[in-house]
Backbone bond lengths (Angstrom), bond angles and torsions (degrees), N, CA, C in turn:
res aa  C-N    CA-C-N  psi(-1)  N-CA   C-N-CA  omega(-1)  CA-C   N-CA-C  phi
1 X - - - 1.458 - - 1.521 111.05 -
2 X 1.355 116.70 -35.96 1.454 119.31 179.41 1.512 110.21 -64.94
3 X 1.328 118.31 -37.85 1.415 121.42 178.71 1.507 112.02 -63.16
4 X 1.310 115.67 -42.34 1.496 120.54 178.82 1.519 111.41 -63.26
5 X 1.329 117.85 -40.66 1.439 121.68 178.76 1.531 110.46 -66.39
6 X 1.352 116.57 -42.41 1.442 119.52 179.37 1.522 112.83 -66.79
7 X 1.364 115.72 -32.93 1.458 118.34 175.53 1.508 111.17 -62.45
8 X 1.325 117.33 -42.83 1.477 120.52 179.52 1.500 111.41 -67.55
9 X 1.348 118.62 -35.90 1.448 121.87 177.86 1.522 109.46 -66.53
10 X 1.341 116.31 -42.45 1.487 119.63 179.27 1.546 110.12 -65.22
11 X 1.304 117.35 -39.52 1.471 120.45 178.85 1.508 110.09 -62.63
12 X 1.348 117.46 -43.36 1.453 119.86 178.35 1.519 112.75 -64.86
13 X 1.337 117.71 -40.79 1.451 122.63 -179.99 1.535 109.76 -66.91
14 X 1.322 117.20 -43.72 1.475 120.82 179.98 1.536 110.63 -67.26
15 X 1.330 115.92 -36.01 1.464 119.40 177.88 1.526 110.32 -63.19
16 X 1.334 116.36 -41.62 1.466 119.35 176.50 1.522 112.20 -65.59
17 X 1.333 115.95 -33.29 1.482 119.58 180.00 1.554 109.66 -71.11
18 X 1.325 116.11 -35.41 1.439 119.32 179.18 1.548 109.89 -68.98
19 X 1.308 116.97 -33.69 1.455 121.66 178.65 1.560 110.44 -74.69
20 X 1.309 116.61 -7.18 1.468 125.13 174.40 1.524 114.50 76.19
21 X 1.303 114.80 72.72 1.468 120.23 168.86 1.535 104.46 -97.29
22 X 1.319 118.78 101.31 1.467 121.26 -167.39 1.532 117.23 -89.95
23 X 1.289 120.19 39.41 1.463 119.54 178.71 1.539 109.24 -95.76
24 X 1.304 114.82 151.11 1.442 119.55 -178.93 1.521 112.43 -75.21
25 X 1.315 116.58 -34.76 1.491 119.37 178.49 1.550 108.45 -66.80
26 X 1.294 117.04 -33.70 1.475 119.71 177.03 1.503 110.88 -66.76
27 X 1.343 116.71 -36.68 1.457 121.20 -178.45 1.551 109.66 -64.12
28 X 1.293 117.32 -41.03 1.485 121.15 178.49 1.514 108.96 -65.94
29 X 1.309 117.93 -44.40 1.461 121.18 179.39 1.528 111.32 -63.71
30 X 1.313 116.07 -38.98 1.483 121.40 175.30 1.504 110.73 -61.16
31 X 1.316 118.02 -46.24 1.451 120.22 179.73 1.520 112.29 -61.68
32 X 1.316 117.98 -42.13 1.456 120.53 179.37 1.517 110.89 -65.10
33 X 1.335 118.15 -47.85 1.454 122.25 -179.20 1.530 112.16 -61.36
34 X 1.282 117.69 -46.68 1.467 121.13 -174.41 1.535 108.55 -72.49
35 X 1.336 119.42 -36.95 1.451 122.41 178.05 1.537 111.35 -62.83
36 X 1.350 115.24 -47.39 1.475 118.41 178.62 1.500 111.56 -65.77
37 X 1.325 117.73 -41.97 1.454 121.39 178.59 1.525 111.12 -61.68
38 X 1.324 116.53 -42.39 1.458 120.16 -179.46 1.516 110.38 -66.52
39 X 1.327 118.39 -39.02 1.465 120.86 177.15 1.531 112.85 -64.22
40 X 1.341 115.42 -35.92 1.448 118.92 175.46 1.544 112.07 -66.52
41 X 1.315 115.45 -38.32 1.486 118.52 177.57 1.526 110.21 -69.39
42 X 1.348 117.40 -34.79 1.473 120.47 175.18 1.510 110.07 -60.03
43 X 1.328 116.93 -45.99 1.468 119.19 178.67 1.527 111.81 -62.52
44 X 1.326 116.37 -40.50 1.469 120.32 177.30 1.510 112.28 -63.94
45 X 1.348 115.74 -41.77 1.457 119.65 178.74 1.537 112.45 -64.62
46 X 1.325 115.47 -41.88 1.482 118.00 179.47 1.537 111.32 -65.26
47 X 1.359 116.41 -36.96 1.476 119.09 177.62 1.517 111.42 -61.38
48 X 1.337 115.40 -36.94 1.472 119.35 -177.67 1.492 113.54 -91.71
49 X 1.333 117.74 -0.48 1.465 122.57 177.16 1.535 113.34 74.83
50 X 1.336 117.58 26.87 1.443 122.31 177.26 1.530 108.51 -100.62
51 X 1.344 115.82 82.53 1.469 121.16 -171.16 1.510 112.72 -73.18
52 X 1.336 119.15 -25.86 1.451 121.28 178.41 1.523 109.07 -67.11
53 X 1.324 116.76 -41.88 1.438 121.18 178.78 1.536 110.68 -67.49
54 X 1.323 115.61 -36.17 1.474 120.64 178.76 1.523 109.66 -63.42
55 X 1.332 116.90 -42.21 1.459 121.09 179.03 1.529 111.94 -65.48
56 X 1.323 116.08 -41.23 1.467 120.90 179.55 1.534 111.59 -64.03
57 X 1.323 116.19 -46.60 1.478 118.43 -179.19 1.522 112.66 -75.34
58 X 1.323 117.40 -21.68 1.472 119.99 171.23 1.528 109.30 -65.61
59 X 1.323 117.08 -42.20 1.436 119.26 177.79 1.549 111.97 -65.87
60 X 1.308 116.17 -34.60 1.483 119.09 175.12 1.534 110.25 -64.82
61 X 1.339 116.31 -40.92 1.486 121.64 178.77 1.521 110.52 -62.89
62 X 1.357 116.53 -38.21 1.467 119.21 178.22 1.510 112.21 -69.25
63 X 1.314 116.72 -42.27 1.482 119.99 -179.29 1.507 110.11 -64.44
64 X 1.326 118.48 -40.39 1.471 121.47 -177.84 1.536 112.80 -96.03
65 X 1.310 115.56 23.55 1.466 121.81 -179.52 1.530 109.75 -65.49
66 X 1.387 118.56 119.42 1.460 118.96 -178.48 1.516 112.97 -80.87
67 X 1.309 118.59 -14.44 1.485 120.38 -178.92 1.518 111.26 -76.79
68 X 1.346 115.69 -51.29 1.475 121.24 176.19 1.541 106.02 -118.36
69 X 1.306 118.79 86.85 1.475 121.28 -175.47 1.509 112.66 -66.08
70 X 1.316 114.63 140.55 1.441 122.62 174.51 1.513 107.77 -96.42
71 X 1.329 117.08 127.32 1.443 119.41 -175.23 1.520 109.75 -101.05
72 X 1.311 115.52 135.19 1.458 123.88 175.69 1.513 108.74 -133.36
73 X 1.304 115.71 165.84 1.465 119.00 173.63 1.549 108.06 -67.63
74 X 1.294 116.08 162.90 1.456 120.57 -179.27 1.524 111.62 -61.18
75 X 1.331 116.62 -40.08 1.456 121.53 -179.78 1.535 111.41 -65.77
76 X 1.320 116.60 -44.65 1.448 121.10 178.05 1.517 111.09 -63.97
77 X 1.315 116.50 -41.98 1.466 121.08 -179.60 1.526 110.02 -66.11
78 X 1.313 117.62 -33.09 1.464 120.72 177.26 1.514 110.31 -65.21
79 X 1.345 117.15 -41.74 1.462 121.21 176.87 1.534 110.48 -65.88
80 X 1.318 118.52 -40.10 1.459 120.91 176.93 1.526 111.04 -63.53
81 X 1.297 117.00 -41.24 1.498 120.67 177.48 1.524 110.34 -59.83
82 X 1.311 116.63 -44.60 1.478 120.46 -179.73 1.523 111.04 -65.06
83 X 1.344 116.01 -41.20 1.500 119.42 -179.18 1.518 110.15 -68.78
84 X 1.301 118.49 -38.32 1.453 121.99 177.34 1.524 111.26 -67.17
85 X 1.318 115.59 -38.81 1.473 121.17 177.06 1.530 108.75 -59.45
86 X 1.319 118.28 -46.69 1.444 121.99 177.97 1.524 112.16 -63.60
87 X 1.322 117.49 -38.74 1.457 122.17 178.85 1.514 110.30 -61.76
88 X 1.336 117.85 -44.31 1.449 122.03 179.53 1.541 110.74 -67.06
89 X 1.313 116.86 -37.98 1.492 119.47 177.26 1.533 112.10 -66.36
90 X 1.350 115.71 -42.66 1.499 118.92 -178.38 1.553 108.15 -71.12
91 X 1.296 117.98 -27.21 1.482 119.76 -178.46 1.518 110.81 -63.87
92 X 1.329 118.67 -25.86 1.469 119.19 177.12 1.523 111.21 -64.07
93 X 1.347 116.52 -37.82 1.476 119.34 179.56 1.503 109.74 -77.51
94 X 1.307 119.33 -33.02 1.468 122.56 -176.18 1.506 111.13 -74.39
95 X 1.314 119.17 -29.56 1.448 122.16 -178.34 1.530 111.23 -115.27
96 X 1.290 115.72 56.30 1.487 119.42 175.88 1.488 108.84 -68.33
97 X 1.332 116.00 139.28 1.452 120.14 177.51 1.486 109.55 -75.56
98 X 1.299 114.41 134.82 1.452 120.78 175.32 1.535 108.08 -95.55
99 X 1.287 119.14 136.33 1.461 118.67 -179.59 1.526 110.52 -69.10
100 X 1.339 113.54 143.02 1.432 119.12 177.40 1.525 109.93 -73.12
101 X 1.285 116.54 134.82 1.456 120.14 179.37 1.536 107.99 -84.97
102 X 1.290 115.76 136.28 1.463 119.16 179.12 1.513 109.53 -85.89
103 X 1.288 114.01 143.09 1.472 120.38 177.87 1.514 106.72 -111.02
104 X 1.316 118.85 127.13 1.445 118.85 179.44 1.509 110.70 -66.84
105 X 1.269 115.42 143.11 1.474 121.17 -178.89 1.502 110.00 -81.39
106 X 1.330 116.40 142.73 1.497 119.97 -179.69 1.537 109.01 -83.60
107 X 1.312 116.88 -14.04 1.456 117.99 179.99 1.532 112.14 -92.43
108 X 1.329 117.61 -12.07 1.417 122.02 176.90 1.502 112.28 -78.06
109 X 1.289 117.61 124.02 1.474 119.88 175.30 1.475 109.27 -86.36
110 X 1.326 115.90 130.75 1.468 118.88 176.58 1.543 104.75 -101.89
111 X 1.311 115.55 147.38 1.470 119.35 179.89 1.522 111.62 -61.20
112 X 1.230 116.73 133.62 1.460 121.49 176.37 1.505 114.38 88.37
113 X 1.340 118.17 3.79 1.438 119.93 -179.79 1.510 109.13 -82.51
114 X 1.303 115.78 149.80 1.458 120.81 179.69 1.528 110.18 -103.92
115 X 1.290 113.17 150.22 1.464 120.64 176.27 1.507 110.80 -81.97
116 X 1.317 117.66 143.33 1.453 119.48 176.34 1.481 107.54 -80.69
């Protein structure tokens, strides 16, 4: 559930970046949000064995790393924001939750069952 919430937060932040909110404090906040969101998606991808997705979101985490920032021109960064926005949107379809199957308990008595 946390990963899903962070994906939506990252989508909203990247959407605002694509619309061009040009403040420096917003850029730092964007880097932190997208990096944390990408790392959560990497963990989710590794759990499900989707290593291609893990590699892609690892690269997103490196690009949006707030500790050692990678600098690009504004135009290049705008394209990266749009590509990352698409990656987060597509990740919803790629990581659909599968329902947990219930296992009947052996200690539960069901009406009408016979004893061995």
